[in-house]
C-alpha positions in Angstrom: 7.1 41.3 21.5 3.8 39.6 20.5 5.4 38.1 17.4 8.2 36.7 19.4 5.8 35.2 21.9 3.7 33.6 19.1 6.8 32.2 17.5 8.0 30.8 20.9 4.6 29.2 21.5 4.5 27.7 17.9 8.0 26.2 18.3 7.1 24.8 21.8 4.0 23.2 20.5 5.8 21.9 17.3 8.6 20.2 19.2 6.2 18.8 21.8 4.2 17.1 19.0 7.3 15.5 17.4 7.6 11.9 18.6 10.7 10.8 20.4 13.5 9.9 17.9 11.6 11.3 14.9 14.7 12.7 13.4 16.8 9.6 13.9 14.8 6.7 12.4 11.9 6.2 9.9 8.6 4.9 11.0 9.3 1.5 9.6 12.7 1.3 11.3 11.1 2.5 14.5 8.8 -0.5 14.5 11.6 -2.9 13.8 12.1 -5.6 16.4 15.7 -6.8 17.1 16.4 -10.3 15.8 19.2 -12.8 16.5 22.2 -12.1 14.3 21.6 -8.3 14.1 24.9 -6.4 14.6 24.5 -3.5 17.0 26.7 -0.5 18.0 26.2 0.4 21.7 27.7 3.7 22.7 27.7 5.4 26.1 28.2 9.1 25.9 31.6 10.2 27.4 32.5 6.6 28.2 34.6 5.3 25.3 35.7 2.2 27.3 32.1 1.0 27.2 31.7 1.2 23.4 30.9 -2.2 21.9 29.7 -3.7 18.6 27.8 -6.8 19.5 25.8 -9.4 17.6 22.5 -10.5 19.1 22.8 -14.2 20.0 20.2 -16.8 19.0 18.6 -16.5 22.5 18.1 -12.7 22.0 20.9 -11.7 24.3 23.9 -9.4 24.1 26.9 -9.1 26.5 27.9 -5.6 27.6 30.7 -4.4 30.0 29.7 -4.1 33.7 26.1 -5.2 33.2 26.8 -8.5 31.6 24.2 -10.5 29.6 20.9 -8.8 28.8 18.0 -9.9 26.6 16.9 -7.5 23.9 15.5 -9.9 21.3 12.1 -8.8 20.1 12.5 -5.3 21.5 12.6 -2.1 19.5 15.7 0.1 19.5 14.1 2.5 21.9 13.2 -0.2 24.3 16.7 -1.7 24.1 18.2 1.8 24.9 15.9 2.3 27.8 16.8 -1.2 29.3 20.5 -0.6 28.9 20.2 2.9 30.4 18.3 1.5 33.4 20.9 -1.2 34.0 23.9 1.2 33.8 22.0 3.8 35.9 21.2 1.3 38.6 24.8 0.6 39.9 27.5 2.1 37.6 26.8 5.5 36.0 24.9 8.6 36.8 22.3 9.5 34.1 24.0 7.6 31.3 23.2 8.6 27.7 22.9 5.4 25.6 22.8 5.2 21.8 22.0 1.9 20.1 22.2 1.7 16.3 21.9 -1.3 13.9 25.1 -1.7 12.0 23.9 -4.8 10.0 20.5 -6.4 9.9 20.1 -10.1 10.2 19.0 -11.9 7.1 15.3 -12.6 7.7 13.5 -14.9 5.4 10.4 -17.0 5.1 9.8 -20.2 3.1 6.8 -20.2 0.8 6.0 -23.7 -0.5 3.2 -25.5 -2.3 0.9 -24.0 -4.9 2.7 -20.8 -5.8 4.4 -20.0 -9.1 7.9 -19.6 -7.7 8.1 -21.6 -4.4 11.2 -21.0 -2.2 12.8 -18.5 0.1 11.5 -15.0 0.3 13.9 -12.4 2.0 12.5 -9.5 4.0 13.7 -6.0 3.0 16.3 -5.0 5.7 14.5 -2.7 8.1 10.9 -3.5 7.0 8.2 -5.9 8.1 6.4 -8.3 5.7 2.8 -9.6 5.7 1.5 -12.9 4.5 0.0 -11.8 1.2 3.2 -9.9 0.3 5.4 -13.0 0.8 3.0 -15.0 -1.4 3.1 -12.3 -4.0 6.9 -12.3 -4.0 6.8 -16.1 -4.5 5.0 -15.5 -7.8 1.5 -15.5 -6.4 -1.0 -18.4 -6.2 -1.0 -20.8 -9.1 -4.3 -22.1 -10.6 -4.4 -25.2 -8.3 -4.0 -23.2 -5.0 -6.6 -23.6 -2.2 -6.6 -20.0 -1.0 -8.9 -20.9 1.9 -6.5 -23.3 3.7 -3.1 -21.6 3.7 -1.0 -22.8 6.6 1.5 -20.7 8.5 4.0 -22.6 10.7 6.0 -20.5 13.2 8.8 -21.5 15.6 8.2 -19.7 18.9 11.0 -18.4 21.2 10.7 -21.5 23.5 11.4 -23.8 20.5 7.8 -25.0 20.1 6.0 -24.6 16.8 2.6 -23.3 16.2 0.5 -23.7 13.0 -2.3 -21.4 11.8 -4.8 -22.1 9.0 -5.7 -18.9 7.2 -8.4 -18.1 4.7 -6.4 -15.8 2.4 -9.5 -15.2 0.1 -10.9 -13.1 3.0 -7.6 -11.2 3.3 -7.7 -10.5 -0.4 -11.3 -9.3 -0.2 -10.4 -7.1 2.7 -12.9 -8.9 5.1 -10.3 -10.2 7.6 -8.9 -7.6 10.1 -5.7 -9.5 10.6 -2.8 -8.7 8.3 -0.7 -11.7 9.5 2.7 -10.0 10.1 5.4 -12.6 9.3 8.4 -13.5 11.5 11.8 -14.8 10.6 11.8 -18.4 9.5 8.0 -18.7 9.1 6.9 -21.5 6.7 3.9 -20.8 4.5 2.3 -23.7 2.8 -0.4 -23.4 0.1 -2.2 -26.7 -0.5 -3.8 -27.9 -3.7 -7.5 -27.6 -4.1 -9.6 -30.7 -4.0 -11.8 -30.9 -7.1 
Protein backbone atom coordinates (compact mmCIF):
# COMPACT_ATOMS: atom_id res chain seq x y z
CA UNK A 1 0.00 0.00 0.00
CA UNK A 2 2.86 2.38 0.89
CA UNK A 3 4.56 1.66 -2.45
CA UNK A 4 1.36 2.41 -4.37
CA UNK A 5 0.88 5.63 -2.44
CA UNK A 6 4.49 6.70 -3.14
CA UNK A 7 4.06 5.89 -6.84
CA UNK A 8 0.82 7.87 -6.93
CA UNK A 9 2.46 10.90 -5.26
CA UNK A 10 5.45 10.69 -7.62
CA UNK A 11 3.22 10.61 -10.71
CA UNK A 12 1.06 13.44 -9.37
CA UNK A 13 4.11 15.63 -8.74
CA UNK A 14 5.67 14.65 -12.08
CA UNK A 15 2.63 15.57 -14.14
CA UNK A 16 2.08 18.77 -12.18
CA UNK A 17 5.65 19.83 -13.06
CA UNK A 18 5.23 19.23 -16.79
CA UNK A 19 4.38 22.51 -18.53
CA UNK A 20 1.16 22.81 -20.55
CA UNK A 21 1.60 21.39 -24.04
CA UNK A 22 5.03 19.88 -23.27
CA UNK A 23 4.34 16.76 -25.30
CA UNK A 24 2.94 18.68 -28.26
CA UNK A 25 5.57 21.21 -29.25
CA UNK A 26 9.24 21.87 -28.63
CA UNK A 27 10.46 24.82 -26.58
CA UNK A 28 11.44 26.74 -29.70
CA UNK A 29 8.13 26.08 -31.40
CA UNK A 30 6.36 27.08 -28.16
CA UNK A 31 8.00 30.49 -28.32
CA UNK A 32 7.09 30.94 -31.98
CA UNK A 33 4.89 33.96 -32.68
CA UNK A 34 2.34 33.71 -35.50
CA UNK A 35 3.18 35.70 -38.60
CA UNK A 36 1.28 36.86 -41.68
CA UNK A 37 1.16 34.07 -44.31
CA UNK A 38 1.40 31.23 -41.74
CA UNK A 39 -1.09 28.50 -42.72
CA UNK A 40 -3.05 27.21 -39.70
CA UNK A 41 -5.35 24.27 -39.08
CA UNK A 42 -8.10 25.15 -36.58
CA UNK A 43 -10.07 22.19 -35.21
CA UNK A 44 -12.96 22.22 -32.76
CA UNK A 45 -13.42 18.83 -31.06
CA UNK A 46 -16.66 17.10 -32.15
CA UNK A 47 -17.57 20.03 -34.43
CA UNK A 48 -16.37 18.98 -37.93
CA UNK A 49 -18.33 21.82 -39.58
CA UNK A 50 -16.07 24.35 -37.84
CA UNK A 51 -12.81 22.81 -39.14
CA UNK A 52 -10.78 25.32 -41.18
CA UNK A 53 -7.36 25.72 -42.73
CA UNK A 54 -6.70 29.45 -42.79
CA UNK A 55 -3.78 31.65 -43.74
CA UNK A 56 -2.93 34.56 -41.44
CA UNK A 57 -3.61 37.82 -43.32
CA UNK A 58 -1.09 40.66 -43.53
CA UNK A 59 -2.92 42.49 -40.71
CA UNK A 60 -2.52 39.42 -38.44
CA UNK A 61 -6.14 38.29 -38.70
CA UNK A 62 -7.93 35.06 -39.58
CA UNK A 63 -11.60 34.43 -40.38
CA UNK A 64 -13.45 31.62 -38.58
CA UNK A 65 -17.07 30.44 -38.74
CA UNK A 66 -19.48 32.02 -36.25
CA UNK A 67 -16.88 34.26 -34.56
CA UNK A 68 -15.68 36.04 -37.71
CA UNK A 69 -12.43 38.00 -37.93
CA UNK A 70 -9.98 37.70 -35.05
CA UNK A 71 -6.44 39.04 -34.66
CA UNK A 72 -3.78 36.48 -33.74
CA UNK A 73 -0.66 37.96 -35.37
CA UNK A 74 2.22 38.07 -32.89
CA UNK A 75 0.51 35.58 -30.53
CA UNK A 76 1.82 32.13 -29.59
CA UNK A 77 -0.18 29.02 -30.56
CA UNK A 78 -1.29 28.67 -26.92
CA UNK A 79 -2.54 32.29 -26.82
CA UNK A 80 -4.35 31.86 -30.15
CA UNK A 81 -6.08 28.69 -28.88
CA UNK A 82 -7.11 30.46 -25.68
CA UNK A 83 -8.56 33.44 -27.60
CA UNK A 84 -10.51 31.22 -30.02
CA UNK A 85 -11.80 29.12 -27.09
CA UNK A 86 -13.02 32.26 -25.28
CA UNK A 87 -14.82 33.56 -28.38
CA UNK A 88 -16.58 30.26 -29.15
CA UNK A 89 -17.39 29.74 -25.45
CA UNK A 90 -18.91 33.23 -25.11
CA UNK A 91 -21.92 32.74 -27.40
CA UNK A 92 -21.81 29.51 -29.40
CA UNK A 93 -20.38 26.40 -27.73
CA UNK A 94 -20.18 24.95 -24.23
CA UNK A 95 -16.59 24.28 -23.12
CA UNK A 96 -15.12 24.01 -26.66
CA UNK A 97 -11.85 22.11 -27.14
CA UNK A 98 -9.76 24.01 -29.71
CA UNK A 99 -6.61 22.75 -31.40
CA UNK A 100 -4.50 25.09 -33.56
CA UNK A 101 -1.54 23.70 -35.51
CA UNK A 102 0.80 25.29 -38.00
CA UNK A 103 0.53 23.53 -41.36
CA UNK A 104 3.01 25.78 -43.17
CA UNK A 105 5.29 28.46 -41.80
CA UNK A 106 5.51 31.81 -43.57
CA UNK A 107 8.83 32.50 -45.22
CA UNK A 108 10.56 34.84 -42.78
CA UNK A 109 13.65 36.65 -43.87
CA UNK A 110 15.88 39.58 -43.09
CA UNK A 111 18.12 41.62 -45.36
CA UNK A 112 21.79 41.99 -44.41
CA UNK A 113 23.55 44.69 -46.44
CA UNK A 114 26.78 46.63 -46.27
CA UNK A 115 30.14 45.40 -45.06
CA UNK A 116 29.58 41.64 -44.81
CA UNK A 117 31.16 38.95 -46.97
CA UNK A 118 27.88 37.74 -48.55
CA UNK A 119 25.28 40.54 -48.39
CA UNK A 120 21.70 39.61 -49.18
CA UNK A 121 18.66 37.82 -47.82
CA UNK A 122 18.96 35.51 -44.81
CA UNK A 123 16.03 33.11 -44.21
CA UNK A 124 14.95 32.07 -40.68
CA UNK A 125 14.73 28.35 -39.94
CA UNK A 126 10.97 27.52 -40.02
CA UNK A 127 10.01 27.35 -36.34
CA UNK A 128 13.00 29.09 -34.81
CA UNK A 129 13.93 32.63 -33.91
CA UNK A 130 17.07 34.41 -35.06
CA UNK A 131 19.29 36.99 -33.36
CA UNK A 132 21.31 39.80 -34.92
CA UNK A 133 24.76 38.17 -34.73
CA UNK A 134 23.40 34.92 -36.16
CA UNK A 135 22.04 36.74 -39.25
CA UNK A 136 25.36 38.55 -39.75
CA UNK A 137 27.19 35.24 -39.43
CA UNK A 138 24.89 33.61 -42.02
CA UNK A 139 25.68 36.53 -44.35
CA UNK A 140 29.36 35.55 -44.23
CA UNK A 141 30.31 37.64 -41.21
CA UNK A 142 31.83 41.11 -41.06
CA UNK A 143 34.39 41.94 -43.73
CA UNK A 144 37.61 43.83 -42.90
CA UNK A 145 36.02 47.23 -43.60
CA UNK A 146 33.02 46.78 -41.27
CA UNK A 147 32.33 49.25 -38.48
CA UNK A 148 31.03 46.85 -35.83
CA UNK A 149 30.16 49.72 -33.46
CA UNK A 150 27.54 51.36 -35.71
CA UNK A 151 25.40 48.53 -37.11
CA UNK A 152 21.87 49.74 -37.86
CA UNK A 153 18.71 47.67 -37.61
CA UNK A 154 15.62 49.04 -39.37
CA UNK A 155 12.27 47.48 -38.47
CA UNK A 156 8.78 48.04 -39.88
CA UNK A 157 6.26 48.13 -37.04
CA UNK A 158 2.70 46.73 -37.16
CA UNK A 159 1.31 50.26 -37.73
CA UNK A 160 3.49 50.70 -40.85
CA UNK A 161 6.02 53.07 -39.28
CA UNK A 162 9.72 52.23 -39.30
CA UNK A 163 12.13 52.36 -36.40
CA UNK A 164 15.95 52.31 -36.66
CA UNK A 165 18.34 51.23 -33.89
CA UNK A 166 22.11 51.74 -33.84
CA UNK A 167 23.85 48.79 -32.20
CA UNK A 168 27.43 48.34 -31.02
CA UNK A 169 27.90 44.70 -32.03
CA UNK A 170 31.46 44.65 -30.63
CA UNK A 171 29.79 44.69 -27.17
CA UNK A 172 27.50 41.83 -28.22
CA UNK A 173 30.50 39.82 -29.39
CA UNK A 174 32.33 40.48 -26.12
CA UNK A 175 29.23 39.45 -24.18
CA UNK A 176 28.94 42.85 -22.44
CA UNK A 177 25.52 43.80 -23.82
CA UNK A 178 22.54 42.10 -22.18
CA UNK A 179 20.36 42.51 -25.32
CA UNK A 180 20.39 39.69 -27.87
CA UNK A 181 18.46 41.69 -30.50
CA UNK A 182 15.90 39.11 -31.58
CA UNK A 183 15.07 39.72 -35.24
CA UNK A 184 11.65 40.05 -36.82
CA UNK A 185 10.49 39.27 -40.34
CA UNK A 186 11.70 41.83 -42.94
CA UNK A 187 14.22 43.55 -40.65
CA UNK A 188 17.03 45.30 -42.56
CA UNK A 189 20.53 45.14 -41.08
CA UNK A 190 23.10 47.59 -42.42
CA UNK A 191 26.79 47.35 -41.57
CA UNK A 192 28.58 50.60 -42.46
CA UNK A 193 32.18 51.04 -43.53
CA UNK A 194 34.74 52.17 -40.96
CA UNK A 195 36.12 55.68 -41.32
CA UNK A 196 39.92 55.56 -41.29
